[in-house]
C-alpha positions as a Markdown table, in Angstrom:
| # | Residue | x | y | z |
|---|---|---|---|---|
| 1 | Met | 97.9 | 76.0 | 105.5 |
| 2 | Asn | 101.4 | 76.4 | 104.0 |
| 3 | Gln | 102.3 | 79.1 | 106.6 |
| 4 | Val | 105.5 | 81.3 | 106.5 |
| 5 | Lys | 107.0 | 82.9 | 109.5 |
| 6 | Ile | 110.1 | 85.1 | 110.2 |
| 7 | Thr | 111.7 | 84.9 | 113.7 |
| 8 | Leu | 114.2 | 87.4 | 114.9 |
| 9 | Gln | 116.3 | 86.7 | 118.0 |
| 10 | Asn | 118.4 | 89.6 | 119.3 |
| 11 | Ile | 118.9 | 91.0 | 115.8 |
| 12 | Gly | 121.2 | 94.0 | 115.4 |
| 13 | Arg | 122.7 | 95.9 | 112.5 |
| 14 | Arg | 125.6 | 98.4 | 112.7 |
| 15 | Phe | 127.2 | 100.7 | 110.2 |
| 16 | Asn | 130.9 | 101.0 | 111.0 |
| 17 | Arg | 130.8 | 101.4 | 114.8 |
| 18 | Asp | 127.3 | 102.8 | 115.1 |
| 19 | Trp | 124.4 | 100.5 | 115.8 |
| 20 | Ile | 121.4 | 101.3 | 113.6 |
| 21 | Phe | 119.2 | 99.0 | 115.8 |
| 22 | Lys | 119.9 | 96.4 | 118.4 |
| 23 | Gly | 118.2 | 93.7 | 120.4 |
| 24 | Val | 115.2 | 93.1 | 118.0 |
| 25 | Asp | 113.2 | 90.0 | 119.2 |
| 26 | Tyr | 110.1 | 89.6 | 117.1 |
| 27 | Thr | 108.1 | 87.1 | 115.1 |
| 28 | Phe | 106.3 | 87.9 | 111.8 |
| 29 | Ile | 103.5 | 85.5 | 110.9 |
| 30 | Gln | 101.7 | 85.0 | 107.6 |
| 31 | Gly | 98.1 | 86.3 | 107.7 |
| 32 | Glu | 99.1 | 89.3 | 109.8 |
| 33 | Ser | 100.2 | 92.8 | 108.7 |
| 34 | Tyr | 103.0 | 94.8 | 110.3 |
| 35 | Ala | 104.1 | 98.4 | 110.2 |
| 36 | Ile | 107.8 | 99.3 | 110.8 |
| 37 | Leu | 107.7 | 102.9 | 112.0 |
| 38 | Gly | 110.3 | 105.6 | 112.5 |
| 39 | Pro | 111.5 | 108.9 | 111.0 |
| 40 | Asn | 113.5 | 109.1 | 107.8 |
| 41 | Gly | 117.0 | 107.7 | 108.3 |
| 42 | Ser | 116.1 | 105.7 | 111.4 |
| 43 | Gly | 116.8 | 102.3 | 109.9 |
| 44 | Lys | 113.4 | 101.1 | 108.7 |
| 45 | Ser | 114.8 | 100.2 | 105.2 |
| 46 | Thr | 117.8 | 98.5 | 106.7 |
| 47 | Leu | 115.6 | 96.3 | 108.9 |
| 48 | Leu | 113.4 | 95.5 | 105.9 |
| 49 | Gln | 116.5 | 94.4 | 104.0 |
| 50 | Val | 117.4 | 92.0 | 106.8 |
| 51 | Leu | 113.9 | 90.7 | 106.8 |
| 52 | Asn | 114.0 | 90.0 | 103.0 |
| 53 | Gly | 117.3 | 88.2 | 103.3 |
| 54 | Ser | 119.3 | 90.7 | 101.2 |
| 55 | Leu | 121.3 | 92.0 | 104.2 |
| 56 | Ala | 122.8 | 89.9 | 106.9 |
| 57 | Pro | 122.4 | 91.1 | 110.5 |
| 58 | Ser | 125.6 | 92.1 | 112.4 |
| 59 | Thr | 124.4 | 90.1 | 115.4 |
| 60 | Gly | 121.6 | 87.8 | 116.4 |
| 61 | Thr | 119.7 | 85.1 | 114.5 |
| 62 | Ile | 117.0 | 85.3 | 111.8 |
| 63 | Gln | 115.0 | 82.3 | 110.8 |
| 64 | Phe | 112.7 | 81.9 | 107.8 |
| 65 | Leu | 110.2 | 79.1 | 108.3 |
| 66 | Arg | 107.5 | 77.4 | 106.2 |
| 67 | Asn | 105.3 | 75.1 | 108.3 |
| 68 | Asn | 108.1 | 75.3 | 111.0 |
| 69 | Ser | 110.7 | 74.0 | 108.5 |
| 70 | Pro | 113.6 | 76.3 | 107.7 |
| 71 | Ile | 113.8 | 78.1 | 104.4 |
| 72 | Asp | 117.4 | 78.7 | 103.1 |
| 73 | Val | 118.0 | 82.4 | 103.2 |
| 74 | Glu | 119.1 | 82.2 | 99.5 |
| 75 | Gln | 115.6 | 80.9 | 98.6 |
| 76 | Val | 113.6 | 83.5 | 100.5 |
| 77 | Phe | 113.2 | 85.8 | 97.5 |
| 78 | Asn | 111.1 | 83.1 | 95.8 |
| 79 | Ser | 108.4 | 83.6 | 98.5 |
| 80 | Leu | 108.3 | 87.4 | 98.6 |
| 81 | Ser | 107.4 | 90.5 | 96.7 |
| 82 | Leu | 109.1 | 93.8 | 97.3 |
| 83 | Ala | 108.3 | 97.4 | 96.3 |
| 84 | Ala | 110.6 | 100.2 | 97.4 |
| 85 | Pro | 111.8 | 103.6 | 96.2 |
| 86 | Tyr | 115.4 | 102.3 | 95.8 |
| 87 | Leu | 114.3 | 99.4 | 93.5 |
| 88 | Glu | 115.1 | 100.3 | 89.9 |
| 89 | Leu | 112.9 | 99.4 | 86.9 |
| 90 | Ile | 114.4 | 98.5 | 83.5 |
| 91 | Glu | 113.7 | 101.7 | 81.7 |
| 92 | Glu | 114.3 | 100.4 | 78.2 |
| 93 | Phe | 111.4 | 98.0 | 78.5 |
| 94 | Thr | 107.8 | 98.9 | 77.5 |
| 95 | Leu | 105.1 | 98.4 | 80.1 |
| 96 | Thr | 104.0 | 95.2 | 78.5 |
| 97 | Glu | 107.6 | 93.9 | 78.3 |
| 98 | Ile | 108.4 | 94.7 | 81.9 |
| 99 | Ile | 105.3 | 92.9 | 83.2 |
| 100 | Asp | 106.2 | 89.9 | 81.1 |
| 101 | Phe | 109.8 | 90.0 | 82.4 |
| 102 | His | 108.8 | 90.3 | 86.0 |
| 103 | Phe | 106.4 | 87.3 | 85.7 |
| 104 | Lys | 109.1 | 85.1 | 84.3 |
| 105 | Phe | 110.4 | 85.0 | 87.9 |
| 106 | Lys | 107.1 | 85.2 | 89.8 |
| 107 | Asn | 103.7 | 83.6 | 89.3 |
| 108 | Tyr | 100.6 | 85.7 | 88.8 |
| 109 | Leu | 98.0 | 85.6 | 91.5 |
| 110 | Pro | 95.2 | 83.3 | 90.3 |
| 111 | Gly | 93.0 | 85.0 | 87.6 |
| 112 | Leu | 95.6 | 87.7 | 86.7 |
| 113 | Asp | 97.7 | 88.1 | 83.5 |
| 114 | Asn | 99.5 | 90.8 | 81.7 |
| 115 | Thr | 96.3 | 92.5 | 80.4 |
| 116 | Ala | 94.7 | 92.3 | 83.9 |
| 117 | Val | 97.7 | 94.1 | 85.5 |
| 118 | Ile | 97.6 | 96.8 | 82.8 |
| 119 | Asp | 93.9 | 97.2 | 83.4 |
| 120 | Leu | 94.5 | 97.4 | 87.2 |
| 121 | Leu | 97.1 | 100.2 | 86.5 |
| 122 | Gly | 94.6 | 102.0 | 84.2 |
| 123 | Met | 97.5 | 102.3 | 81.7 |
| 124 | Gln | 96.0 | 100.7 | 78.6 |
| 125 | Ser | 97.2 | 103.7 | 76.5 |
| 126 | Ser | 100.7 | 103.3 | 77.8 |
| 127 | Lys | 101.2 | 99.6 | 77.3 |
| 128 | Asn | 103.8 | 100.1 | 74.5 |
| 129 | Lys | 105.4 | 103.1 | 76.0 |
| 130 | Met | 109.0 | 102.7 | 77.4 |
| 131 | Ile | 109.3 | 103.0 | 81.2 |
| 132 | His | 111.9 | 105.7 | 80.6 |
| 133 | Tyr | 109.0 | 108.1 | 79.7 |
| 134 | Phe | 106.8 | 107.3 | 82.7 |
| 135 | Ser | 106.3 | 109.9 | 85.4 |
| 136 | Ser | 107.6 | 109.1 | 89.0 |
| 137 | Gly | 104.0 | 108.4 | 90.0 |
| 138 | Met | 103.4 | 105.9 | 87.1 |
| 139 | Lys | 106.7 | 104.1 | 88.0 |
| 140 | Gln | 105.6 | 103.8 | 91.7 |
| 141 | Arg | 102.2 | 102.5 | 90.7 |
| 142 | Leu | 103.9 | 99.9 | 88.5 |
| 143 | Lys | 106.2 | 98.8 | 91.3 |
| 144 | Leu | 103.3 | 98.3 | 93.6 |
| 145 | Ala | 101.2 | 96.5 | 91.0 |
| 146 | Leu | 104.0 | 94.0 | 90.3 |
| 147 | Ala | 104.4 | 93.3 | 94.0 |
| 148 | Phe | 100.7 | 93.0 | 94.8 |
| 149 | Cys | 99.9 | 90.8 | 91.8 |
| 150 | Ser | 102.7 | 88.3 | 92.4 |
| 151 | Asp | 101.6 | 85.0 | 94.0 |
| 152 | Thr | 103.9 | 85.2 | 97.0 |
| 153 | Gln | 103.3 | 84.6 | 100.7 |
| 154 | Met | 105.3 | 87.6 | 101.8 |
| 155 | Leu | 104.7 | 91.2 | 100.7 |
| 156 | Met | 107.2 | 93.9 | 101.7 |
| 157 | Leu | 106.6 | 97.6 | 100.9 |
| 158 | Asp | 108.9 | 100.5 | 101.7 |
| 159 | Glu | 107.2 | 104.0 | 101.6 |
| 160 | Pro | 104.5 | 102.6 | 99.3 |
| 161 | Thr | 102.9 | 106.0 | 98.5 |
| 162 | Ser | 106.0 | 107.9 | 97.7 |
| 163 | Asn | 105.4 | 109.9 | 94.5 |
| 164 | Leu | 101.7 | 109.2 | 94.5 |
| 165 | Asp | 98.9 | 111.8 | 94.6 |
| 166 | Ala | 95.7 | 111.5 | 96.6 |
| 167 | Gln | 94.1 | 109.4 | 93.8 |
| 168 | Gly | 97.2 | 107.2 | 93.8 |
| 169 | Val | 97.0 | 106.7 | 97.6 |
| 170 | Asp | 93.4 | 105.6 | 97.3 |
| 171 | Trp | 94.4 | 103.2 | 94.6 |
| 172 | Tyr | 97.2 | 101.7 | 96.8 |
| 173 | Leu | 94.7 | 101.2 | 99.7 |
| 174 | Ser | 92.3 | 99.4 | 97.4 |
| 175 | Leu | 95.2 | 97.1 | 96.3 |
| 176 | Ala | 96.0 | 96.4 | 99.9 |
| 177 | Gln | 92.4 | 95.6 | 100.6 |
| 178 | Gln | 92.2 | 93.2 | 97.6 |
| 179 | Tyr | 95.6 | 91.6 | 97.6 |
| 180 | Ala | 97.3 | 91.8 | 101.0 |
| 181 | Glu | 95.0 | 89.4 | 102.9 |
| 182 | Asn | 96.4 | 86.0 | 103.9 |
| 183 | Arg | 99.9 | 87.2 | 103.2 |
| 184 | Leu | 102.7 | 88.2 | 105.6 |
| 185 | Thr | 102.6 | 92.0 | 104.9 |
| 186 | Ile | 105.3 | 94.3 | 106.2 |
| 187 | Ile | 105.2 | 98.1 | 105.5 |
| 188 | Cys | 108.0 | 100.6 | 106.3 |
| 189 | Ser | 106.4 | 104.0 | 106.8 |
| 190 | Asn | 106.2 | 107.2 | 108.7 |
| 191 | Gln | 102.8 | 108.2 | 107.2 |
| 192 | Leu | 99.7 | 106.9 | 108.9 |
| 193 | His | 97.6 | 106.5 | 105.7 |
| 194 | Glu | 100.2 | 103.9 | 104.4 |
| 195 | Tyr | 99.9 | 101.5 | 107.3 |
| 196 | Asp | 96.6 | 102.4 | 109.1 |
| 197 | Phe | 95.2 | 98.9 | 108.2 |
| 198 | Cys | 98.2 | 97.0 | 109.8 |
| 199 | Asn | 97.4 | 94.8 | 112.8 |
| 200 | His | 100.9 | 95.3 | 114.5 |
| 201 | Gln | 103.4 | 98.1 | 114.8 |
| 202 | Leu | 107.2 | 97.9 | 115.5 |
| 203 | Asn | 108.9 | 101.2 | 116.2 |
| 204 | Ile | 112.5 | 101.3 | 115.3 |
| 205 | Ala | 113.2 | 103.8 | 118.1 |
| 206 | Asp | 112.5 | 101.0 | 120.6 |
| 207 | Tyr | 115.6 | 99.2 | 119.4 |
| 208 | Lys | 118.2 | 102.1 | 119.4 |
| 209 | Lys | 121.2 | 101.5 | 121.6 |
């Protein structure tokens, strides 16, 4: 199997003089699911940004490996999907257009296409509606669907059920059941229902100075 792994050695990140976390030694392996836990403002999203290569650690070493061969940090994004509250959608696009745009950069999972993603979202009546007119819950569903339906080895989700109602939470859990298997899945959360299915837990409080 073409396996991906992320290895952290003594990773730390600080903001000005304050350490957000320090001394993280951990290995994330494809086929496993991980929850990064901690209260709001504890540094979960910062650690996730280090793990997806968009933020360099202040100290320590991070290695991205495929079959134990290094992946250049600038190429890591090709292998991952991300959904997070701070990710912006292009609001001038319609639903159909934004799905087409996203999948210019990622491949669909086998068997999926634009129509299948819209069906999965249950948004057939909104396919020509601009994202600008979507509710916050619809936007969150869209972010999740784009991440789950991309053919990537790594799946990273930050607060995945923010802005979702109870029905939306159930929908998210069904997506996780269908599409998270065999990937390296990392979920930042402080709500049990978001990460209850994860095999491993990393508590950011354990790495405070």
